[in-house]
Predicted model as a PDB file, atoms N, CA, C, CB and O in Angstrom, pLDDT in the B-factor column:
MODEL        1                                                                  
ATOM      1  N   MET A   1     -46.118 -32.329  55.007  1.00 43.00           N  
ATOM      2  CA  MET A   1     -45.552 -31.086  54.506  1.00 43.00           C  
ATOM      3  C   MET A   1     -44.637 -31.402  53.323  1.00 43.00           C  
ATOM      4  CB  MET A   1     -44.776 -30.333  55.627  1.00 43.00           C  
ATOM      5  O   MET A   1     -43.753 -32.251  53.427  1.00 43.00           O  
ATOM      6  N   TYR A   2     -44.849 -30.728  52.217  1.00 49.00           N  
ATOM      7  CA  TYR A   2     -44.040 -30.919  51.026  1.00 49.00           C  
ATOM      8  C   TYR A   2     -43.015 -29.792  50.917  1.00 49.00           C  
ATOM      9  CB  TYR A   2     -44.929 -30.977  49.761  1.00 49.00           C  
ATOM     10  O   TYR A   2     -43.348 -28.618  51.078  1.00 49.00           O  
ATOM     11  N   THR A   3     -41.781 -30.160  50.645  1.00 53.00           N  
ATOM     12  CA  THR A   3     -40.713 -29.183  50.426  1.00 53.00           C  
ATOM     13  C   THR A   3     -39.922 -29.650  49.211  1.00 53.00           C  
ATOM     14  CB  THR A   3     -39.782 -29.031  51.699  1.00 53.00           C  
ATOM     15  O   THR A   3     -40.239 -30.675  48.607  1.00 53.00           O  
ATOM     16  N   HIS A   4     -38.891 -28.890  48.861  1.00 57.00           N  
ATOM     17  CA  HIS A   4     -38.052 -29.303  47.733  1.00 57.00           C  
ATOM     18  C   HIS A   4     -37.406 -30.654  48.029  1.00 57.00           C  
ATOM     19  CB  HIS A   4     -36.965 -28.238  47.437  1.00 57.00           C  
ATOM     20  O   HIS A   4     -37.108 -31.408  47.102  1.00 57.00           O  
ATOM     21  N   ASN A   5     -37.186 -30.971  49.296  1.00 67.00           N  
ATOM     22  CA  ASN A   5     -36.592 -32.264  49.647  1.00 67.00           C  
ATOM     23  C   ASN A   5     -37.518 -33.426  49.318  1.00 67.00           C  
ATOM     24  CB  ASN A   5     -36.239 -32.294  51.124  1.00 67.00           C  
ATOM     25  O   ASN A   5     -37.066 -34.566  49.206  1.00 67.00           O  
ATOM     26  N   THR A   6     -38.795 -33.151  49.165  1.00 72.00           N  
ATOM     27  CA  THR A   6     -39.750 -34.187  48.786  1.00 72.00           C  
ATOM     28  C   THR A   6     -39.549 -34.595  47.330  1.00 72.00           C  
ATOM     29  CB  THR A   6     -41.191 -33.700  49.010  1.00 72.00           C  
ATOM     30  O   THR A   6     -39.774 -35.753  46.980  1.00 72.00           O  
ATOM     31  N   TYR A   7     -39.137 -33.678  46.493  1.00 84.00           N  
ATOM     32  CA  TYR A   7     -38.997 -33.944  45.063  1.00 84.00           C  
ATOM     33  C   TYR A   7     -38.085 -35.142  44.770  1.00 84.00           C  
ATOM     34  CB  TYR A   7     -38.458 -32.712  44.365  1.00 84.00           C  
ATOM     35  O   TYR A   7     -38.514 -36.068  44.081  1.00 84.00           O  
ATOM     36  N   PRO A   8     -36.833 -35.155  45.273  1.00 87.00           N  
ATOM     37  CA  PRO A   8     -35.968 -36.296  44.949  1.00 87.00           C  
ATOM     38  C   PRO A   8     -36.485 -37.609  45.528  1.00 87.00           C  
ATOM     39  CB  PRO A   8     -34.564 -36.039  45.457  1.00 87.00           C  
ATOM     40  O   PRO A   8     -36.303 -38.668  44.927  1.00 87.00           O  
ATOM     41  N   SER A   9     -37.115 -37.546  46.670  1.00 88.00           N  
ATOM     42  CA  SER A   9     -37.653 -38.753  47.294  1.00 88.00           C  
ATOM     43  C   SER A   9     -38.724 -39.392  46.419  1.00 88.00           C  
ATOM     44  CB  SER A   9     -38.228 -38.430  48.676  1.00 88.00           C  
ATOM     45  O   SER A   9     -38.702 -40.601  46.189  1.00 88.00           O  
ATOM     46  N   VAL A  10     -39.649 -38.594  45.938  1.00 90.00           N  
ATOM     47  CA  VAL A  10     -40.716 -39.105  45.070  1.00 90.00           C  
ATOM     48  C   VAL A  10     -40.121 -39.576  43.752  1.00 90.00           C  
ATOM     49  CB  VAL A  10     -41.798 -38.021  44.820  1.00 90.00           C  
ATOM     50  O   VAL A  10     -40.514 -40.621  43.234  1.00 90.00           O  
ATOM     51  N   ALA A  11     -39.181 -38.818  43.204  1.00 92.00           N  
ATOM     52  CA  ALA A  11     -38.556 -39.192  41.934  1.00 92.00           C  
ATOM     53  C   ALA A  11     -37.839 -40.536  42.058  1.00 92.00           C  
ATOM     54  CB  ALA A  11     -37.567 -38.104  41.480  1.00 92.00           C  
ATOM     55  O   ALA A  11     -37.913 -41.365  41.151  1.00 92.00           O  
ATOM     56  N   GLN A  12     -37.154 -40.752  43.168  1.00 93.00           N  
ATOM     57  CA  GLN A  12     -36.477 -42.034  43.371  1.00 93.00           C  
ATOM     58  C   GLN A  12     -37.486 -43.165  43.469  1.00 93.00           C  
ATOM     59  CB  GLN A  12     -35.607 -41.993  44.633  1.00 93.00           C  
ATOM     60  O   GLN A  12     -37.263 -44.250  42.932  1.00 93.00           O  
ATOM     61  N   SER A  13     -38.590 -42.914  44.151  1.00 92.00           N  
ATOM     62  CA  SER A  13     -39.621 -43.944  44.277  1.00 92.00           C  
ATOM     63  C   SER A  13     -40.226 -44.310  42.929  1.00 92.00           C  
ATOM     64  CB  SER A  13     -40.715 -43.477  45.220  1.00 92.00           C  
ATOM     65  O   SER A  13     -40.561 -45.469  42.682  1.00 92.00           O  
ATOM     66  N   LEU A  14     -40.363 -43.315  42.062  1.00 94.00           N  
ATOM     67  CA  LEU A  14     -40.932 -43.546  40.739  1.00 94.00           C  
ATOM     68  C   LEU A  14     -39.873 -43.920  39.706  1.00 94.00           C  
ATOM     69  CB  LEU A  14     -41.679 -42.316  40.279  1.00 94.00           C  
ATOM     70  O   LEU A  14     -40.197 -44.253  38.566  1.00 94.00           O  
ATOM     71  N   LYS A  15     -38.596 -43.862  40.117  1.00 94.00           N  
ATOM     72  CA  LYS A  15     -37.465 -44.213  39.243  1.00 94.00           C  
ATOM     73  C   LYS A  15     -37.426 -43.346  37.981  1.00 94.00           C  
ATOM     74  CB  LYS A  15     -37.543 -45.694  38.849  1.00 94.00           C  
ATOM     75  O   LYS A  15     -37.340 -43.847  36.860  1.00 94.00           O  
ATOM     76  N   CYS A  16     -37.493 -42.023  38.204  1.00 94.00           N  
ATOM     77  CA  CYS A  16     -37.463 -41.086  37.079  1.00 94.00           C  
ATOM     78  C   CYS A  16     -36.858 -39.763  37.547  1.00 94.00           C  
ATOM     79  CB  CYS A  16     -38.895 -40.865  36.493  1.00 94.00           C  
ATOM     80  O   CYS A  16     -36.764 -39.526  38.752  1.00 94.00           O  
ATOM     81  N   PRO A  17     -36.445 -38.893  36.614  1.00 93.00           N  
ATOM     82  CA  PRO A  17     -35.980 -37.565  36.993  1.00 93.00           C  
ATOM     83  C   PRO A  17     -37.113 -36.750  37.608  1.00 93.00           C  
ATOM     84  CB  PRO A  17     -35.398 -36.834  35.778  1.00 93.00           C  
ATOM     85  O   PRO A  17     -38.284 -37.000  37.321  1.00 93.00           O  
ATOM     86  N   MET A  18     -36.775 -35.791  38.440  1.00 92.00           N  
ATOM     87  CA  MET A  18     -37.786 -34.997  39.140  1.00 92.00           C  
ATOM     88  C   MET A  18     -38.764 -34.331  38.186  1.00 92.00           C  
ATOM     89  CB  MET A  18     -37.120 -33.944  39.993  1.00 92.00           C  
ATOM     90  O   MET A  18     -39.963 -34.283  38.461  1.00 92.00           O  
ATOM     91  N   TRP A  19     -38.260 -33.815  37.061  1.00 94.00           N  
ATOM     92  CA  TRP A  19     -39.121 -33.071  36.151  1.00 94.00           C  
ATOM     93  C   TRP A  19     -40.108 -33.982  35.416  1.00 94.00           C  
ATOM     94  CB  TRP A  19     -38.275 -32.311  35.148  1.00 94.00           C  
ATOM     95  O   TRP A  19     -41.039 -33.490  34.778  1.00 94.00           O  
ATOM     96  N   GLU A  20     -39.916 -35.298  35.497  1.00 95.00           N  
ATOM     97  CA  GLU A  20     -40.849 -36.230  34.862  1.00 95.00           C  
ATOM     98  C   GLU A  20     -41.884 -36.785  35.836  1.00 95.00           C  
ATOM     99  CB  GLU A  20     -40.085 -37.372  34.236  1.00 95.00           C  
ATOM    100  O   GLU A  20     -42.778 -37.527  35.429  1.00 95.00           O  
ATOM    101  N   VAL A  21     -41.773 -36.432  37.125  1.00 95.00           N  
ATOM    102  CA  VAL A  21     -42.691 -36.964  38.137  1.00 95.00           C  
ATOM    103  C   VAL A  21     -44.156 -36.720  37.778  1.00 95.00           C  
ATOM    104  CB  VAL A  21     -42.387 -36.343  39.491  1.00 95.00           C  
ATOM    105  O   VAL A  21     -44.946 -37.662  37.845  1.00 95.00           O  
ATOM    106  N   PRO A  22     -44.566 -35.492  37.397  1.00 95.00           N  
ATOM    107  CA  PRO A  22     -45.993 -35.288  37.117  1.00 95.00           C  
ATOM    108  C   PRO A  22     -46.554 -36.245  36.055  1.00 95.00           C  
ATOM    109  CB  PRO A  22     -46.218 -33.864  36.669  1.00 95.00           C  
ATOM    110  O   PRO A  22     -47.635 -36.808  36.230  1.00 95.00           O  
ATOM    111  N   GLY A  23     -45.824 -36.421  34.974  1.00 96.00           N  
ATOM    112  CA  GLY A  23     -46.291 -37.299  33.905  1.00 96.00           C  
ATOM    113  C   GLY A  23     -46.297 -38.765  34.310  1.00 96.00           C  
ATOM    114  O   GLY A  23     -47.263 -39.483  34.055  1.00 96.00           O  
ATOM    115  N   ILE A  24     -45.212 -39.207  34.944  1.00 96.00           N  
ATOM    116  CA  ILE A  24     -45.103 -40.607  35.370  1.00 96.00           C  
ATOM    117  C   ILE A  24     -46.147 -40.917  36.428  1.00 96.00           C  
ATOM    118  CB  ILE A  24     -43.691 -40.907  35.913  1.00 96.00           C  
ATOM    119  O   ILE A  24     -46.813 -41.951  36.367  1.00 96.00           O  
ATOM    120  N   TYR A  25     -46.291 -40.021  37.398  1.00 96.00           N  
ATOM    121  CA  TYR A  25     -47.258 -40.233  38.480  1.00 96.00           C  
ATOM    122  C   TYR A  25     -48.685 -40.299  37.915  1.00 96.00           C  
ATOM    123  CB  TYR A  25     -47.148 -39.099  39.538  1.00 96.00           C  
ATOM    124  O   TYR A  25     -49.457 -41.182  38.288  1.00 96.00           O  
ATOM    125  N   SER A  26     -49.030 -39.383  37.030  1.00 95.00           N  
ATOM    126  CA  SER A  26     -50.373 -39.381  36.451  1.00 95.00           C  
ATOM    127  C   SER A  26     -50.640 -40.666  35.676  1.00 95.00           C  
ATOM    128  CB  SER A  26     -50.556 -38.168  35.534  1.00 95.00           C  
ATOM    129  O   SER A  26     -51.724 -41.242  35.769  1.00 95.00           O  
ATOM    130  N   LYS A  27     -49.644 -41.111  34.910  1.00 96.00           N  
ATOM    131  CA  LYS A  27     -49.791 -42.353  34.145  1.00 96.00           C  
ATOM    132  C   LYS A  27     -49.940 -43.545  35.085  1.00 96.00           C  
ATOM    133  CB  LYS A  27     -48.582 -42.560  33.207  1.00 96.00           C  
ATOM    134  O   LYS A  27     -50.758 -44.432  34.840  1.00 96.00           O  
ATOM    135  N   MET A  28     -49.155 -43.571  36.156  1.00 95.00           N  
ATOM    136  CA  MET A  28     -49.232 -44.684  37.094  1.00 95.00           C  
ATOM    137  C   MET A  28     -50.564 -44.694  37.857  1.00 95.00           C  
ATOM    138  CB  MET A  28     -48.066 -44.618  38.077  1.00 95.00           C  
ATOM    139  O   MET A  28     -51.076 -45.758  38.205  1.00 95.00           O  
ATOM    140  N   ARG A  29     -51.111 -43.522  38.112  1.00 95.00           N  
ATOM    141  CA  ARG A  29     -52.424 -43.478  38.781  1.00 95.00           C  
ATOM    142  C   ARG A  29     -53.481 -44.156  37.924  1.00 95.00           C  
ATOM    143  CB  ARG A  29     -52.841 -42.017  39.079  1.00 95.00           C  
ATOM    144  O   ARG A  29     -54.442 -44.725  38.443  1.00 95.00           O  
ATOM    145  N   GLN A  30     -53.303 -44.094  36.619  1.00 96.00           N  
ATOM    146  CA  GLN A  30     -54.256 -44.729  35.708  1.00 96.00           C  
ATOM    147  C   GLN A  30     -53.933 -46.210  35.477  1.00 96.00           C  
ATOM    148  CB  GLN A  30     -54.273 -43.990  34.374  1.00 96.00           C  
ATOM    149  O   GLN A  30     -54.824 -47.059  35.477  1.00 96.00           O  
ATOM    150  N   ASP A  31     -52.644 -46.500  35.281  1.00 96.00           N  
ATOM    151  CA  ASP A  31     -52.240 -47.837  34.843  1.00 96.00           C  
ATOM    152  C   ASP A  31     -51.748 -48.765  35.945  1.00 96.00           C  
ATOM    153  CB  ASP A  31     -51.181 -47.711  33.834  1.00 96.00           C  
ATOM    154  O   ASP A  31     -51.850 -49.983  35.807  1.00 96.00           O  
ATOM    155  N   ASN A  32     -51.216 -48.218  37.036  1.00 94.00           N  
ATOM    156  CA  ASN A  32     -50.573 -49.068  38.045  1.00 94.00           C  
ATOM    157  C   ASN A  32     -50.774 -48.491  39.445  1.00 94.00           C  
ATOM    158  CB  ASN A  32     -49.066 -49.220  37.744  1.00 94.00           C  
ATOM    159  O   ASN A  32     -49.814 -48.284  40.187  1.00 94.00           O  
ATOM    160  N   LYS A  33     -52.010 -48.240  39.786  1.00 95.00           N  
ATOM    161  CA  LYS A  33     -52.327 -47.628  41.077  1.00 95.00           C  
ATOM    162  C   LYS A  33     -51.861 -48.506  42.249  1.00 95.00           C  
ATOM    163  CB  LYS A  33     -53.838 -47.373  41.180  1.00 95.00           C  
ATOM    164  O   LYS A  33     -51.526 -47.991  43.316  1.00 95.00           O  
ATOM    165  N   GLU A  34     -51.841 -49.820  42.047  1.00 95.00           N  
ATOM    166  CA  GLU A  34     -51.405 -50.740  43.109  1.00 95.00           C  
ATOM    167  C   GLU A  34     -49.967 -50.463  43.525  1.00 95.00           C  
ATOM    168  CB  GLU A  34     -51.541 -52.196  42.645  1.00 95.00           C  
ATOM    169  O   GLU A  34     -49.648 -50.497  44.713  1.00 95.00           O  
ATOM    170  N   TYR A  35     -49.091 -50.186  42.550  1.00 94.00           N  
ATOM    171  CA  TYR A  35     -47.688 -49.888  42.858  1.00 94.00           C  
ATOM    172  C   TYR A  35     -47.586 -48.652  43.740  1.00 94.00           C  
ATOM    173  CB  TYR A  35     -46.878 -49.684  41.562  1.00 94.00           C  
ATOM    174  O   TYR A  35     -46.832 -48.633  44.713  1.00 94.00           O  
ATOM    175  N   LEU A  36     -48.349 -47.622  43.394  1.00 95.00           N  
ATOM    176  CA  LEU A  36     -48.332 -46.387  44.184  1.00 95.00           C  
ATOM    177  C   LEU A  36     -48.806 -46.650  45.608  1.00 95.00           C  
ATOM    178  CB  LEU A  36     -49.211 -45.312  43.525  1.00 95.00           C  
ATOM    179  O   LEU A  36     -48.214 -46.153  46.566  1.00 95.00           O  
ATOM    180  N   GLU A  37     -49.865 -47.424  45.744  1.00 95.00           N  
ATOM    181  CA  GLU A  37     -50.406 -47.719  47.067  1.00 95.00           C  
ATOM    182  C   GLU A  37     -49.461 -48.591  47.875  1.00 95.00           C  
ATOM    183  CB  GLU A  37     -51.758 -48.396  46.945  1.00 95.00           C  
ATOM    184  O   GLU A  37     -49.240 -48.327  49.056  1.00 95.00           O  
ATOM    185  N   GLU A  38     -48.898 -49.631  47.260  1.00 95.00           N  
ATOM    186  CA  GLU A  38     -47.977 -50.535  47.953  1.00 95.00           C  
ATOM    187  C   GLU A  38     -46.738 -49.802  48.456  1.00 95.00           C  
ATOM    188  CB  GLU A  38     -47.562 -51.675  47.028  1.00 95.00           C  
ATOM    189  O   GLU A  38     -46.221 -50.109  49.530  1.00 95.00           O  
ATOM    190  N   ASN A  39     -46.270 -48.838  47.678  1.00 93.00           N  
ATOM    191  CA  ASN A  39     -45.056 -48.097  48.036  1.00 93.00           C  
ATOM    192  C   ASN A  39     -45.356 -46.766  48.709  1.00 93.00           C  
ATOM    193  CB  ASN A  39     -44.217 -47.858  46.804  1.00 93.00           C  
ATOM    194  O   ASN A  39     -44.451 -45.971  48.963  1.00 93.00           O  
ATOM    195  N   GLN A  40     -46.623 -46.530  48.994  1.00 93.00           N  
ATOM    196  CA  GLN A  40     -47.079 -45.319  49.679  1.00 93.00           C  
ATOM    197  C   GLN A  40     -46.554 -44.049  49.009  1.00 93.00           C  
ATOM    198  CB  GLN A  40     -46.643 -45.350  51.138  1.00 93.00           C  
ATOM    199  O   GLN A  40     -46.019 -43.162  49.673  1.00 93.00           O  
ATOM    200  N   ILE A  41     -46.712 -43.977  47.705  1.00 93.00           N  
ATOM    201  CA  ILE A  41     -46.258 -42.827  46.928  1.00 93.00           C  
ATOM    202  C   ILE A  41     -47.447 -41.918  46.656  1.00 93.00           C  
ATOM    203  CB  ILE A  41     -45.586 -43.276  45.596  1.00 93.00           C  
ATOM    204  O   ILE A  41     -48.418 -42.324  46.019  1.00 93.00           O  
ATOM    205  N   THR A  42     -47.364 -40.706  47.136  1.00 90.00           N  
ATOM    206  CA  THR A  42     -48.390 -39.706  46.853  1.00 90.00           C  
ATOM    207  C   THR A  42     -47.705 -38.420  46.413  1.00 90.00           C  
ATOM    208  CB  THR A  42     -49.300 -39.457  48.099  1.00 90.00           C  
ATOM    209  O   THR A  42     -46.602 -38.102  46.858  1.00 90.00           O  
ATOM    210  N   VAL A  43     -48.368 -37.699  45.548  1.00 90.00           N  
ATOM    211  CA  VAL A  43     -47.835 -36.430  45.054  1.00 90.00           C  
ATOM    212  C   VAL A  43     -48.934 -35.382  45.169  1.00 90.00           C  
ATOM    213  CB  VAL A  43     -47.326 -36.555  43.574  1.00 90.00           C  
ATOM    214  O   VAL A  43     -50.086 -35.627  44.812  1.00 90.00           O  
ATOM    215  N   ASN A  44     -48.562 -34.231  45.666  1.00 87.00           N  
ATOM    216  CA  ASN A  44     -49.483 -33.096  45.722  1.00 87.00           C  
ATOM    217  C   ASN A  44     -49.542 -32.501  44.318  1.00 87.00           C  
ATOM    218  CB  ASN A  44     -49.026 -32.019  46.792  1.00 87.00           C  
ATOM    219  O   ASN A  44     -48.566 -31.921  43.844  1.00 87.00           O  
ATOM    220  N   ASN A  45     -50.679 -32.645  43.660  1.00 86.00           N  
ATOM    221  CA  ASN A  45     -50.815 -32.155  42.279  1.00 86.00           C  
ATOM    222  C   ASN A  45     -50.524 -30.666  42.153  1.00 86.00           C  
ATOM    223  CB  ASN A  45     -52.212 -32.437  41.763  1.00 86.00           C  
ATOM    224  O   ASN A  45     -50.146 -30.205  41.076  1.00 86.00           O  
ATOM    225  N   GLY A  46     -50.688 -29.916  43.212  1.00 87.00           N  
ATOM    226  CA  GLY A  46     -50.397 -28.492  43.184  1.00 87.00           C  
ATOM    227  C   GLY A  46     -48.917 -28.192  43.013  1.00 87.00           C  
ATOM    228  O   GLY A  46     -48.541 -27.064  42.695  1.00 87.00           O  
ATOM    229  N   LEU A  47     -48.073 -29.204  43.224  1.00 86.00           N  
ATOM    230  CA  LEU A  47     -46.628 -29.013  43.081  1.00 86.00           C  
ATOM    231  C   LEU A  47     -46.100 -29.465  41.715  1.00 86.00           C  
ATOM    232  CB  LEU A  47     -45.903 -29.767  44.176  1.00 86.00           C  
ATOM    233  O   LEU A  47     -44.891 -29.445  41.482  1.00 86.00           O  
ATOM    234  N   PHE A  48     -46.992 -29.867  40.822  1.00 91.00           N  
ATOM    235  CA  PHE A  48     -46.540 -30.350  39.514  1.00 91.00           C  
ATOM    236  C   PHE A  48     -45.646 -29.327  38.811  1.00 91.00           C  
ATOM    237  CB  PHE A  48     -47.744 -30.682  38.630  1.00 91.00           C  
ATOM    238  O   PHE A  48     -44.636 -29.707  38.218  1.00 91.00           O  
ATOM    239  N   ASN A  49     -45.993 -28.053  38.863  1.00 92.00           N  
ATOM    240  CA  ASN A  49     -45.158 -27.032  38.211  1.00 92.00           C  
ATOM    241  C   ASN A  49     -43.782 -26.960  38.845  1.00 92.00           C  
ATOM    242  CB  ASN A  49     -45.833 -25.660  38.280  1.00 92.00           C  
ATOM    243  O   ASN A  49     -42.791 -26.732  38.152  1.00 92.00           O  
ATOM    244  N   GLY A  50     -43.710 -27.151  40.156  1.00 90.00           N  
ATOM    245  CA  GLY A  50     -42.417 -27.157  40.840  1.00 90.00           C  
ATOM    246  C   GLY A  50     -41.539 -28.299  40.362  1.00 90.00           C  
ATOM    247  O   GLY A  50     -40.342 -28.121  40.136  1.00 90.00           O  
ATOM    248  N   TYR A  51     -42.136 -29.471  40.209  1.00 91.00           N  
ATOM    249  CA  TYR A  51     -41.378 -30.615  39.689  1.00 91.00           C  
ATOM    250  C   TYR A  51     -40.881 -30.326  38.277  1.00 91.00           C  
ATOM    251  CB  TYR A  51     -42.243 -31.893  39.697  1.00 91.00           C  
ATOM    252  O   TYR A  51     -39.716 -30.567  37.958  1.00 91.00           O  
ATOM    253  N   LYS A  52     -41.773 -29.807  37.435  1.00 92.00           N  
ATOM    254  CA  LYS A  52     -41.423 -29.546  36.036  1.00 92.00           C  
ATOM    255  C   LYS A  52     -40.323 -28.490  35.921  1.00 92.00           C  
ATOM    256  CB  LYS A  52     -42.662 -29.096  35.255  1.00 92.00           C  
ATOM    257  O   LYS A  52     -39.481 -28.576  35.027  1.00 92.00           O  
ATOM    258  N   SER A  53     -40.319 -27.508  36.802  1.00 92.00           N  
ATOM    259  CA  SER A  53     -39.342 -26.422  36.707  1.00 92.00           C  
ATOM    260  C   SER A  53     -37.945 -26.835  37.144  1.00 92.00           C  
ATOM    261  CB  SER A  53     -39.798 -25.255  37.537  1.00 92.00           C  
ATOM    262  O   SER A  53     -36.987 -26.101  36.902  1.00 92.00           O  
ATOM    263  N   THR A  54     -37.806 -27.997  37.785  1.00 90.00           N  
ATOM    264  CA  THR A  54     -36.463 -28.396  38.235  1.00 90.00           C  
ATOM    265  C   THR A  54     -35.504 -28.571  37.067  1.00 90.00           C  
ATOM    266  CB  THR A  54     -36.537 -29.693  39.036  1.00 90.00           C  
ATOM    267  O   THR A  54     -34.312 -28.298  37.210  1.00 90.00           O  
ATOM    268  N   LEU A  55     -35.993 -29.019  35.917  1.00 92.00           N  
ATOM    269  CA  LEU A  55     -35.102 -29.194  34.766  1.00 92.00           C  
ATOM    270  C   LEU A  55     -34.484 -27.861  34.365  1.00 92.00           C  
ATOM    271  CB  LEU A  55     -35.864 -29.808  33.573  1.00 92.00           C  
ATOM    272  O   LEU A  55     -33.268 -27.769  34.198  1.00 92.00           O  
ATOM    273  N   ASP A  56     -35.297 -26.841  34.212  1.00 93.00           N  
ATOM    274  CA  ASP A  56     -34.770 -25.524  33.841  1.00 93.00           C  
ATOM    275  C   ASP A  56     -33.850 -24.970  34.930  1.00 93.00           C  
ATOM    276  CB  ASP A  56     -35.924 -24.542  33.576  1.00 93.00           C  
ATOM    277  O   ASP A  56     -32.834 -24.343  34.630  1.00 93.00           O  
ATOM    278  N   ASN A  57     -34.208 -25.203  36.188  1.00 90.00           N  
ATOM    279  CA  ASN A  57     -33.368 -24.719  37.291  1.00 90.00           C  
ATOM    280  C   ASN A  57     -32.002 -25.393  37.288  1.00 90.00           C  
ATOM    281  CB  ASN A  57     -34.061 -24.960  38.633  1.00 90.00           C  
ATOM    282  O   ASN A  57     -30.990 -24.737  37.533  1.00 90.00           O  
ATOM    283  N   TYR A  58     -31.963 -26.698  37.012  1.00 91.00           N  
ATOM    284  CA  TYR A  58     -30.676 -27.398  36.967  1.00 91.00           C  
ATOM    285  C   TYR A  58     -29.860 -26.968  35.752  1.00 91.00           C  
ATOM    286  CB  TYR A  58     -30.893 -28.917  36.944  1.00 91.00           C  
ATOM    287  O   TYR A  58     -28.634 -26.884  35.831  1.00 91.00           O  
ATOM    288  N   LYS A  59     -30.523 -26.697  34.632  1.00 94.00           N  
ATOM    289  CA  LYS A  59     -29.800 -26.200  33.453  1.00 94.00           C  
ATOM    290  C   LYS A  59     -29.179 -24.837  33.749  1.00 94.00           C  
ATOM    291  CB  LYS A  59     -30.747 -26.104  32.228  1.00 94.00           C  
ATOM    292  O   LYS A  59     -28.031 -24.584  33.384  1.00 94.00           O  
ATOM    293  N   THR A  60     -29.930 -23.968  34.404  1.00 95.00           N  
ATOM    294  CA  THR A  60     -29.417 -22.648  34.775  1.00 95.00           C  
ATOM    295  C   THR A  60     -28.231 -22.789  35.716  1.00 95.00           C  
ATOM    296  CB  THR A  60     -30.522 -21.797  35.431  1.00 95.00           C  
ATOM    297  O   THR A  60     -27.214 -22.116  35.546  1.00 95.00           O  
ATOM    298  N   PHE A  61     -28.358 -23.656  36.701  1.00 93.00           N  
ATOM    299  CA  PHE A  61     -27.268 -23.887  37.648  1.00 93.00           C  
ATOM    300  C   PHE A  61     -26.018 -24.389  36.924  1.00 93.00           C  
ATOM    301  CB  PHE A  61     -27.698 -24.897  38.727  1.00 93.00           C  
ATOM    302  O   PHE A  61     -24.914 -23.907  37.178  1.00 93.00           O  
ATOM    303  N   ALA A  62     -26.195 -25.353  36.027  1.00 94.00           N  
ATOM    304  CA  ALA A  62     -25.046 -25.933  35.325  1.00 94.00           C  
ATOM    305  C   ALA A  62     -24.336 -24.888  34.463  1.00 94.00           C  
ATOM    306  CB  ALA A  62     -25.497 -27.113  34.452  1.00 94.00           C  
ATOM    307  O   ALA A  62     -23.107 -24.826  34.449  1.00 94.00           O  
ATOM    308  N   LYS A  63     -25.104 -24.072  33.749  1.00 96.00           N  
ATOM    309  CA  LYS A  63     -24.494 -23.024  32.919  1.00 96.00           C  
ATOM    310  C   LYS A  63     -23.728 -22.028  33.785  1.00 96.00           C  
ATOM    311  CB  LYS A  63     -25.572 -22.289  32.093  1.00 96.00           C  
ATOM    312  O   LYS A  63     -22.623 -21.611  33.437  1.00 96.00           O  
ATOM    313  N   ASP A  64     -24.325 -21.651  34.915  1.00 96.00           N  
ATOM    314  CA  ASP A  64     -23.668 -20.716  35.823  1.00 96.00           C  
ATOM    315  C   ASP A  64     -22.390 -21.325  36.395  1.00 96.00           C  
ATOM    316  CB  ASP A  64     -24.620 -20.313  36.958  1.00 96.00           C  
ATOM    317  O   ASP A  64     -21.364 -20.651  36.492  1.00 96.00           O  
ATOM    318  N   PHE A  65     -22.456 -22.586  36.768  1.00 96.00           N  
ATOM    319  CA  PHE A  65     -21.277 -23.265  37.312  1.00 96.00           C  
ATOM    320  C   PHE A  65     -20.149 -23.308  36.281  1.00 96.00           C  
ATOM    321  CB  PHE A  65     -21.640 -24.693  37.761  1.00 96.00           C  
ATOM    322  O   PHE A  65     -18.995 -23.022  36.601  1.00 96.00           O  
ATOM    323  N   ILE A  66     -20.490 -23.666  35.048  1.00 97.00           N  
ATOM    324  CA  ILE A  66     -19.473 -23.744  33.995  1.00 97.00           C  
ATOM    325  C   ILE A  66     -18.839 -22.383  33.749  1.00 97.00           C  
ATOM    326  CB  ILE A  66     -20.084 -24.281  32.694  1.00 97.00           C  
ATOM    327  O   ILE A  66     -17.620 -22.287  33.601  1.00 97.00           O  
ATOM    328  N   SER A  67     -19.644 -21.337  33.702  1.00 96.00           N  
ATOM    329  CA  SER A  67     -19.081 -19.999  33.464  1.00 96.00           C  
ATOM    330  C   SER A  67     -18.185 -19.580  34.618  1.00 96.00           C  
ATOM    331  CB  SER A  67     -20.203 -18.961  33.266  1.00 96.00           C  
ATOM    332  O   SER A  67     -17.172 -18.920  34.387  1.00 96.00           O  
ATOM    333  N   ARG A  68     -18.517 -19.938  35.842  1.00 96.00           N  
ATOM    334  CA  ARG A  68     -17.659 -19.606  36.980  1.00 96.00           C  
ATOM    335  C   ARG A  68     -16.381 -20.445  36.975  1.00 96.00           C  
ATOM    336  CB  ARG A  68     -18.417 -19.813  38.296  1.00 96.00           C  
ATOM    337  O   ARG A  68     -15.309 -19.946  37.316  1.00 96.00           O  
ATOM    338  N   ALA A  69     -16.494 -21.716  36.590  1.00 96.00           N  
ATOM    339  CA  ALA A  69     -15.330 -22.574  36.557  1.00 96.00           C  
ATOM    340  C   ALA A  69     -14.351 -22.141  35.475  1.00 96.00           C  
ATOM    341  CB  ALA A  69     -15.747 -24.010  36.341  1.00 96.00           C  
ATOM    342  O   ALA A  69     -13.141 -22.296  35.640  1.00 96.00           O  
ATOM    343  N   GLU A  70     -14.852 -21.608  34.380  1.00 96.00           N  
ATOM    344  CA  GLU A  70     -13.980 -21.148  33.291  1.00 96.00           C  
ATOM    345  C   GLU A  70     -13.122 -19.975  33.744  1.00 96.00           C  
ATOM    346  CB  GLU A  70     -14.815 -20.748  32.062  1.00 96.00           C  
ATOM    347  O   GLU A  70     -12.022 -19.784  33.227  1.00 96.00           O  
ATOM    348  N   VAL A  71     -13.606 -19.189  34.697  1.00 93.00           N  
ATOM    349  CA  VAL A  71     -12.859 -18.046  35.208  1.00 93.00           C  
ATOM    350  C   VAL A  71     -11.651 -18.510  36.033  1.00 93.00           C  
ATOM    351  CB  VAL A  71     -13.775 -17.148  36.058  1.00 93.00           C  
ATOM    352  O   VAL A  71     -10.621 -17.837  36.084  1.00 93.00           O  
ATOM    353  N   LEU A  72     -11.800 -19.659  36.667  1.00 87.00           N  
ATOM    354  CA  LEU A  72     -10.708 -20.173  37.502  1.00 87.00           C  
ATOM    355  C   LEU A  72      -9.570 -20.540  36.644  1.00 87.00           C  
ATOM    356  CB  LEU A  72     -11.138 -21.366  38.332  1.00 87.00           C  
ATOM    357  O   LEU A  72      -8.541 -20.996  37.144  1.00 87.00           O  
TER     358      LEU A  72                                                      
ENDMDL                                                                          
END                                                                             
């Protein structure tokens, strides 16, 4: 079962930010499949958009946090 909690786990395994997982994973499937197999790293390709959207979601969160903190 894949959830949002899967995103950071896979990103840590691939040593990249969550929003870069689709690109890094695809490249590694072509160039370094042994690493993926040895470390048992799999990604559900249907979640690629979810991984990519984390960057925009974190930017939105950060802007909202800053605007709320400025009020304090």
